[in-house]
C-alpha positions in Angstrom: 107.7 90.9 127.8 111.3 91.9 128.3 112.2 95.1 130.1 115.1 97.4 129.4 117.7 97.0 132.1 117.9 100.7 132.7 114.1 100.7 133.5 114.6 98.2 136.3 117.6 100.1 137.5 115.6 103.3 137.7 112.7 101.5 139.3 114.9 100.1 142.1 116.4 103.6 142.5 113.0 105.3 142.9 111.6 102.6 145.2 112.1 102.6 148.9 112.2 98.9 150.0 111.5 99.9 153.6 108.3 101.6 152.5 107.2 98.6 150.4 108.0 96.1 153.3 106.6 98.5 155.9 103.1 97.8 154.6 103.3 94.2 155.6 105.4 94.3 158.9 105.7 96.1 162.2 109.2 97.4 162.6 111.1 96.7 165.8 111.9 100.3 166.8 114.5 99.3 169.4 116.5 97.3 166.9 116.0 99.4 163.8 118.0 102.4 162.7 115.8 104.3 160.3 118.4 107.0 159.7 120.8 104.4 158.3 118.1 102.4 156.5 118.8 99.5 158.8 115.3 98.0 159.6 114.3 94.9 161.5 110.9 93.2 162.0 109.4 89.7 162.5 109.5 87.9 159.2 106.3 88.1 157.1 107.1 84.7 155.5 107.1 82.5 158.5 105.5 82.7 162.0 107.8 84.1 164.6 108.0 86.7 167.4 111.6 87.8 167.2 112.8 90.5 164.7 115.0 88.3 162.4 113.8 89.9 159.1 116.4 92.5 158.0 115.9 95.2 155.4 118.9 97.2 154.1 117.1 100.1 152.6 120.1 101.7 151.0 121.2 98.6 149.1 117.6 97.6 148.4 117.8 94.0 149.7 116.1 92.0 152.5 117.1 88.8 154.3 115.5 86.7 157.0 117.9 85.0 159.4 115.2 82.5 160.3 113.8 81.2 157.0 116.6 82.6 154.7 114.1 84.5 152.5 115.9 87.1 150.5 115.4 89.5 147.6 114.6 93.0 146.5 111.4 95.1 146.3 110.2 93.2 143.2 110.6 89.8 144.8 108.9 91.0 148.0 105.8 92.1 146.1 105.8 88.9 144.2 105.8 86.8 147.3 103.5 88.8 149.5 101.0 89.7 146.8 101.1 86.4 145.0 101.7 88.0 141.6 104.1 87.4 138.7 107.2 89.3 137.9 105.7 91.7 135.4 102.7 92.4 137.6 105.0 93.1 140.5 107.0 95.5 138.3 103.7 97.2 137.3 102.6 97.7 140.9 105.9 99.3 141.9 106.1 101.4 138.7 102.7 102.8 139.4 103.7 103.7 143.0 106.9 105.3 141.7 105.1 107.3 139.0 106.9 105.5 136.2 105.3 104.6 132.9 105.7 101.0 131.9 107.7 100.7 128.6 106.0 99.5 125.5 106.5 95.9 124.6 109.8 95.5 122.9 110.7 92.2 121.4 114.3 93.4 121.0 114.8 94.3 124.6 117.4 91.6 125.1 119.2 92.7 122.1 119.3 96.3 123.4 120.5 95.1 126.8 123.4 93.3 125.1 124.1 96.4 123.1 124.3 98.5 126.3 126.7 96.0 127.8 128.9 96.4 124.7 128.9 100.2 125.1 129.9 99.9 128.7 132.9 97.8 127.7 133.8 100.5 125.2 133.7 103.1 128.0 135.8 100.9 130.2 138.5 100.6 127.5 138.5 104.4 127.2 139.0 104.7 131.0 142.0 102.4 130.8 143.4 104.4 127.8 143.1 107.7 129.6 144.7 106.3 132.7 147.7 105.2 130.7 148.0 108.5 129.0 148.1 110.3 132.4 151.2 108.3 133.2 152.9 108.9 129.9 155.1 111.8 128.9 152.0 113.5 127.3 150.4 113.7 130.8 153.3 115.5 132.5 151.5 118.8 132.8 148.3 117.1 133.9 150.1 115.2 136.6 151.7 118.4 137.9 148.3 120.1 138.0 146.8 117.3 140.0 149.7 117.4 142.4 149.2 121.1 142.9 145.6 120.4 143.7 146.6 117.9 146.3 145.5 114.7 144.4 148.1 112.0 145.1 148.4 108.8 143.1 146.1 106.9 145.5 143.3 109.4 145.0 143.9 109.4 141.2 143.6 105.6 141.2 140.5 105.6 143.4 138.6 107.9 141.1 140.1 106.6 137.9 141.4 110.0 136.8 143.1 110.1 133.4 144.2 112.4 130.6 143.0 112.9 127.0 146.0 113.9 124.8 145.7 117.0 122.6 145.5 115.0 119.3 142.3 114.9 117.2 142.1 111.1 116.8 144.3 109.7 119.5 141.5 107.7 121.3 139.7 107.0 118.0 142.8 105.3 116.5 143.4 103.3 119.7 139.8 102.0 120.0 139.5 101.1 116.3 142.8 99.3 116.5 141.3 97.2 119.3 138.5 96.1 116.9 135.8 98.3 118.2 133.2 99.4 115.6 133.3 103.1 114.7 129.6 103.5 115.2 130.0 102.2 118.8 132.7 104.8 119.6 130.4 107.6 118.3 127.3 106.2 120.1 129.2 106.1 123.4 129.9 109.8 123.0 133.7 109.3 122.7 134.0 110.8 119.2 132.0 113.0 116.9 131.6 112.8 113.1 133.5 115.4 111.1 131.4 118.1 109.5 133.8 118.3 106.6 133.6 114.6 105.6 136.8 113.6 107.2 137.6 111.0 109.9 135.6 111.4 113.2 137.5 113.2 115.9 137.8 112.7 119.7 135.2 114.5 121.9 137.8 115.1 124.6 141.2 116.6 123.8 143.9 118.0 126.2 141.7 117.5 129.2 142.0 115.8 132.6 139.4 113.0 132.5 137.0 112.0 135.3 135.0 108.8 134.7 131.3 109.1 135.6 129.9 105.8 136.9 126.3 104.7 137.6 125.1 103.4 140.9 126.4 99.9 140.0 129.9 101.3 139.3 129.8 101.0 135.5 131.5 103.8 133.5 128.8 105.5 131.5 130.3 108.9 130.7 133.2 111.3 131.2 133.8 114.8 132.5 136.8 116.6 131.2 138.7 119.6 132.7 140.5 121.7 130.1 144.3 122.1 130.5 144.3 125.2 128.2 143.2 128.2 130.2 141.9 129.8 127.0 139.5 126.9 126.2 135.9 128.1 125.9 134.6 125.2 128.1 136.5 124.7 131.3 134.5 121.6 132.0 132.9 119.4 129.4 130.6 116.4 129.9 129.9 113.5 127.6 126.8 114.1 125.4 123.5 112.2 126.1 123.9 108.6 125.1 122.0 105.3 125.6 124.1 105.0 128.8 124.1 108.5 130.0 121.3 110.9 131.0 123.0 113.7 133.1 119.6 114.7 134.7 119.4 111.2 136.2 123.0 110.8 137.2 125.1 111.9 140.2 128.9 111.9 140.2 130.3 109.4 142.8 126.8 108.0 143.6 127.8 104.4 144.4 130.7 105.1 146.9 128.6 108.0 148.4 125.6 105.7 149.0 127.9 103.2 150.8 129.5 105.9 153.0 126.1 107.4 153.9 124.9 103.9 154.9 127.7 104.0 157.5 126.4 107.2 159.0 128.3 109.9 157.1 126.4 113.0 156.0 125.5 113.1 152.3 127.0 116.3 150.9 126.0 117.6 147.4 128.9 119.7 146.0 129.1 121.6 142.6 131.8 119.7 140.7 134.2 116.7 140.4 137.1 118.4 142.2 134.8 119.4 145.1 133.6 115.8 145.5 137.2 114.4 145.4 138.4 117.0 147.9 135.5 116.2 150.3 136.1 112.5 149.9 139.9 112.9 150.5 139.1 115.1 153.6 137.0 112.3 155.2 133.6 113.3 153.8 133.2 110.2 151.6 129.4 110.5 151.1 129.8 113.3 148.6 128.2 113.7 145.2 127.7 116.3 142.5 125.2 117.0 139.7 126.7 117.2 136.3 126.9 120.7 135.1 123.2 121.5 135.4 120.7 122.6 138.0 119.7 119.8 140.4 116.6 118.0 138.9 113.6 116.5 140.5 114.9 113.0 139.7 118.3 113.8 141.3 116.6 115.0 144.5 114.6 111.8 144.7 117.9 109.9 144.2 119.4 111.8 147.1 116.5 111.0 149.3 116.9 107.3 148.5 120.3 107.6 150.1 119.5 109.8 153.1 116.5 111.8 154.4 118.4 115.2 154.6 121.1 115.7 152.0 123.3 118.8 152.6 123.7 121.1 149.7 127.3 122.6 149.9 127.3 125.6 147.6 129.7 128.5 147.0 128.8 131.5 149.1 128.9 133.9 146.1 125.9 135.1 144.0 126.1 132.2 141.7 126.1 129.8 144.6 123.1 131.5 146.2 121.2 131.5 142.9 121.9 127.7 142.5 120.6 127.2 146.1 117.4 129.2 145.4 116.8 127.1 142.2 117.1 123.9 144.3 114.5 125.3 146.8 112.0 125.9 144.0 112.5 122.4 142.6 112.4 120.7 146.0 109.4 122.5 147.7 106.7 120.5 145.7 108.5 117.2 146.5 108.9 117.7 150.2 107.3 115.1 152.5 107.5 114.4 156.2 111.1 113.4 157.0 112.4 114.3 153.6 114.1 117.7 153.2 117.3 119.5 152.3 119.8 121.4 154.4 122.2 124.0 153.1 125.8 125.0 153.7 126.9 128.3 152.2 130.7 128.4 152.1 132.7 131.6 152.6 132.6 133.8 149.5 135.3 133.0 147.0 135.9 129.5 148.4 134.6 126.0 147.4 135.0 122.9 149.5 138.4 122.1 147.9 139.7 125.6 148.7 138.3 125.5 152.3 139.7 122.1 153.2 143.1 122.8 151.7 143.4 126.3 153.4 141.7 125.7 156.8 141.5 121.9 157.1 138.7 119.4 157.4 137.5 120.7 160.8 136.5 123.9 159.2 134.3 122.0 156.7 132.9 119.8 159.4 131.9 122.9 161.4 129.9 124.2 158.4 128.3 120.9 157.8 127.2 120.6 161.5 125.7 124.1 161.3 123.8 123.4 158.0 120.7 125.5 157.7 117.2 124.1 157.2 115.6 124.9 153.8 113.0 127.3 155.3 115.8 129.6 156.5 117.2 130.0 153.0 113.7 130.5 151.6 113.2 133.3 154.1 116.6 134.8 153.3 115.8 134.9 149.6 112.6 136.8 150.1 113.9 139.3 152.7 117.7 139.9 152.3 118.6 143.4 151.1 115.0 144.5 151.1 113.3 147.2 153.2 109.7 146.6 154.6 108.8 150.1 155.7 105.2 150.1 154.4 102.1 148.0 154.6 102.3 147.4 150.9 105.8 145.9 151.0 104.9 143.7 154.0 101.8 142.5 152.2 103.9 141.7 149.1 106.3 139.6 151.2 103.3 137.8 152.8 101.9 137.1 149.3 105.2 135.8 147.9 105.8 133.5 150.9 102.2 132.1 150.8 102.7 131.3 147.1 105.9 129.5 147.8 104.5 127.5 150.7 101.4 126.6 148.8 103.5 124.5 146.4 104.2 122.0 149.3 101.9 119.0 148.8 102.0 117.6 152.3 99.3 119.5 154.4 101.1 118.9 157.7 104.4 120.0 156.4 102.8 123.0 154.7 101.3 124.0 158.1 104.7 123.7 159.9 106.3 125.9 157.2 103.6 128.5 157.8 104.2 128.5 161.5 108.0 128.9 161.0 107.5 131.8 158.5 105.1 133.5 161.1 107.9 133.3 163.7 110.5 134.7 161.4 108.1 137.4 160.3 107.5 138.4 163.9 111.2 138.6 164.6 111.7 140.8 161.5 109.0 143.3 162.2 109.2 143.6 166.0 110.3 147.0 167.3 112.7 147.4 170.2 111.0 149.0 173.2 113.0 152.1 173.9 111.7 155.3 175.5 110.6 157.7 172.8 110.7 154.9 170.1 108.6 152.3 171.9 106.5 149.7 170.2 103.3 151.5 171.0 104.1 154.9 169.5 102.6 153.8 166.2 99.5 152.1 167.6 96.3 153.6 166.4 94.1 151.9 169.0 91.7 154.2 170.8 90.3 154.0 174.3 86.7 152.8 173.5 84.1 150.8 175.3 83.3 149.8 178.8 85.8 150.4 181.6 87.2 147.5 183.6 85.3 147.6 186.9 88.2 146.4 189.0 90.7 148.8 187.6 90.6 151.4 190.3 90.8 148.8 193.2 93.6 146.8 191.6 97.4 146.9 191.7 97.2 149.4 188.8 96.6 152.2 191.3 99.5 151.3 193.7 101.9 148.8 192.2 104.2 151.0 190.1 105.0 151.2 186.4 106.2 147.6 185.9 103.3 146.0 187.6 100.9 148.2 185.6 102.5 147.1 182.3 102.4 143.4 183.4 98.7 143.6 184.4 97.6 145.4 181.3 99.5 142.9 179.1 97.9 140.1 181.0 94.4 141.5 180.4 95.1 141.8 176.6 96.6 138.3 176.3 93.8 136.7 178.4 91.1 138.5 176.3 92.8 137.2 173.1 92.8 133.6 174.4 89.1 133.9 175.2 88.3 135.3 171.8 91.2 134.2 169.5 89.6 135.4 166.3 90.6 138.9 167.4 94.3 138.2 167.1 94.4 139.1 163.4 92.5 142.3 164.1 95.1 143.6 166.6 98.1 141.8 165.1 100.2 144.9 164.5 99.7 146.2 168.1 100.3 142.8 169.6 103.6 142.5 167.7 104.8 145.8 169.2 104.0 144.9 172.9 107.2 145.0 175.0 106.2 142.0 177.2 108.7 142.5 180.0 107.3 139.3 181.6 108.9 136.2 179.9 105.7 134.3 180.1 103.9 137.1 178.4 106.5 137.2 175.6 106.2 133.5 175.1 102.4 133.6 175.0 102.4 136.6 172.6 104.7 134.7 170.1 102.5 131.7 170.4 99.3 133.7 169.7 100.8 135.5 166.7 102.0 132.2 165.2 98.4 130.8 165.5 96.5 133.8 164.2 93.6 132.6 162.1 93.7 129.1 163.6 90.6 127.4 165.2 89.9 128.5 168.9 90.7 125.0 170.2 94.0 125.0 168.4 94.9 128.4 169.9 93.9 127.3 173.4 95.9 124.1 173.1 99.0 126.0 171.8 98.7 128.6 174.6 98.4 125.9 177.3 101.5 124.1 175.8 103.4 127.4 175.7 102.9 128.2 179.4 103.1 124.7 180.7 99.6 124.8 182.3 96.2 126.3 181.6 97.2 129.6 180.1 94.0 131.5 180.8 93.9 130.3 184.4 97.6 131.3 184.9 96.9 134.8 183.6 93.8 135.3 185.8 95.7 134.7 189.0 96.0 138.5 189.2 92.8 140.0 190.6 92.8 142.8 188.1 92.8 140.3 185.3 90.2 137.9 186.8 87.6 140.6 187.3 87.9 142.1 183.8 84.3 142.2 182.4 85.2 140.4 179.1 86.6 137.5 181.1 83.6 137.4 183.4 81.4 137.2 180.3 83.2 134.7 178.1 82.2 134.7 174.5 81.2 138.4 174.4 83.3 139.2 171.3 82.5 143.0 171.2 83.3 143.4 174.9 86.6 141.6 174.4 87.4 143.9 171.4 86.7 147.0 173.4 88.7 145.8 176.4 91.7 145.0 174.2 91.5 148.4 172.4 91.3 150.2 175.7 94.2 148.5 177.3 96.4 149.0 174.2 95.6 152.7 174.2 96.5 153.0 177.9 99.8 151.3 177.3 100.5 153.6 174.3 99.7 156.7 176.3 101.9 155.5 179.3 104.9 154.9 177.1 104.3 158.2 175.3 104.4 160.0 178.6 107.6 158.2 179.6 109.2 159.3 176.3 108.2 162.9 176.9 109.6 162.9 180.4 112.9 161.3 179.1 113.2 164.0 176.5 112.3 166.7 178.9 114.9 165.5 181.4 117.5 166.0 178.6 116.1 169.5 177.7 116.4 170.6 181.4 120.1 170.7 180.9 119.5 173.4 178.2 117.4 176.5 178.2 114.0 175.6 179.8 111.0 177.7 178.8 107.2 177.4 178.7 107.3 175.0 175.8 108.8 172.4 178.0 106.1 172.6 180.6 103.4 172.7 177.9 104.7 169.5 176.4 104.7 167.7 179.7 101.2 168.9 180.5 99.9 167.7 177.2 101.5 164.3 177.6 100.1 164.0 181.1 96.6 165.1 179.9 96.8 162.4 177.2 97.7 159.8 179.7 94.9 160.8 182.1 92.4 160.8 179.2 93.4 157.3 178.3 93.3 156.1 181.9 89.6 157.2 182.1 87.3 154.8 180.4 84.7 156.1 177.9 81.8 155.3 180.2 83.1 157.3 183.3 80.9 160.1 184.7 81.1 163.1 182.3 78.3 165.1 183.8 78.7 168.8 184.7 77.9 170.1 188.2 76.7 173.3 189.8 77.5 174.2 193.4 74.3 174.5 195.5 73.7 177.0 198.3 74.7 174.4 200.9 78.0 173.7 199.0 76.8 170.4 197.6 77.5 169.5 194.0 74.3 169.3 191.9 74.2 167.6 188.5 73.3 170.3 186.1 71.2 168.1 183.8 69.3 166.6 186.8 68.7 170.1 188.2 67.2 171.3 184.9 65.1 168.2 184.6 63.8 168.6 188.2 63.0 172.3 187.5 61.0 171.3 184.4 59.1 168.7 186.4 58.2 171.2 189.1 57.1 173.7 186.5 54.7 171.0 185.1 53.3 170.2 188.5 52.7 173.9 189.3 50.7 174.4 186.1 48.8 171.2 186.4 47.8 171.7 190.1 43.9 171.9 190.3 42.4 175.1 191.7 40.3 175.0 194.9 
């Protein structure tokens, strides 16, 4: 069975040789450079201990300096699996998700036909190059000069010019003996709808040859010289050589430059790629007038693990970036992602490099954003989240986006990063009168902390009090982590003046809903030692009932609610005092003292635990306080004894 050449080309493009070989060898991590696809290992074909077996992942070839074994992914599978050529192709195709083509007895004939079409395209390249140098190409040359493309750059990219005539290329190619049907099949001409002679596809346009990964001309892109032309840029139609969804402009040179360590940059058009390459960013490619496809993303990942999408900073550029995110999310895997550069609004890479120089572009590339940042921006920019419903809608949308990621580990990491960004968005600055606890609805319920009155809370000042109460809350949450979600809103609003407390709070919020052992491990990692032990160094924290009774979920809930309420009341009093201090400069009246008394009463109420002594007392004849309920009960008992006493 013969296979179409384009099938094998695509199979090699989709297959990572290092992954295929990696199943059979142990890479030498000291000698290998995974980022550049430069991998070394002991040879699997002969017995040795040194790493003489070299894999060039970007070029798709291996070579052993010991036994001289060499080949590509197909030959490696053949040799290591002891299978034939077709079976090796079938194994790799199944791994790459490609359907084996049906048996085609005319495959060789088709391959020869494709070779003939490539030659037709190369003749067209030469014709367009000559036309650019002729008198007809004067305006085109002037335009290229204004855009900063010198002759060396024009030669490097094979730039040419299609004259305005309707059959200029047609007449030239047919005069060279090329069959008319081949010219049409190559997409260089179109049949007339009026029964006349076919006409050229490209007319009065600057021509950019589009080449495949092997450097063969397979299509053209044309830039209109007429400003009134309906299509500023025009690509070749789909042909046996050209599928725009599976092609990247400048792919071959970019792959070579990326192999030498340059960042792979994805721009929007031909001129952007040429400007980037001329500015020193030679690993630059562009899709061909359409949104980036799944196949193109896989092609980019075959070149480098983190391609950089350099898109215009206007609305159209942002929309294009967002479409790329939706396409890429289901394809993500560990080590394979995208980063994004959003250029200043109104500028493309060509404009930026010409106006501000290559250093300005390099600074943007170095500061490229990870994809999760742009995903967050899309869902939050320009929106107001001032209600629970809006916040819930944001959470739902982000969960749906993240759920499309197939890799469980990667999906988890995206969730953690989104939690962190969400906390930063919704946190409230802790200012008097507008503090994070003003909106807390927690109430002071449950048992009091027995050591409260004897601790530093009674004598250590406001800052110490805040630190200790926050330590109690955080310690209780570590001991019963499933309560984090219940108190999430109040926890987010804690001021956490102690840096360790702020770090721990962020960690707990990020792991809300995770297993207790996961939360404990994350908390220990965040504080650098056993988190609970570190918090309990303060006596007030250590003697808190819920920590002395680990596992008592209800006691922990009551303790957290009580401490949150006390914090809220304390900050409320501070706010009233601050406002009252300002009012004292005006006309003070009874309203001012009433407000202060109410705030103080609220604070005192919160400071008292629910189980404190609430009995009423009467003053006895000797001045001692007598519990009114006990006094009544005693009187009733004495009355019973008096009536039940037997008579003598």
